[in-house]
C-alpha positions, 0 to 999 in steps of 0.5 A, a space after each residue: 009663661 016664659 015666652 013663646 020663642 027663645 034667644 041664645 047667645 052664640 058665644 056662651 049659650 046663655 038663653 032667654 025666652 021672649 014674646 013677639 010683642 016684646 021683641 024690641 026688648 031683646 038685647 043685641 049682646 049677652 048680658 053675661 059675656 057680651 056675645 051676639 044674641 040670636 033670636 031669629 034665623 039669619 036665613 029666613 027671619 023665623 023665630 025659634 022655640 028651642 034653646 037647643 036649636 042648631 037648625 031653623 025649624 022653618 027653613 032648615 038653615 044652620 042657626 049656630 054650630 052644633 057644639 058649644 065648648 066642645 060638647 054637642 048641643 043636642 044628643 044623638 039618640 038611637 031609637 030602640 025598636 
């Protein structure tokens, strides 16, 4: 198993999975670009499970901008009836 939660780099979008018992091992900065690694919601401190999360699953606060390098992180989907 890769981990229950994810940490994402706010600069390059790099990600890594983690388990709560190993949270202390998550680096503060990205190994690839030096950007800030986010692994908990800044508003409520909840961890998040999706590498593609832009909003907190627990409180709805924005985790990061919804675009990276000019491309939407999540596709907008249209439901077919």
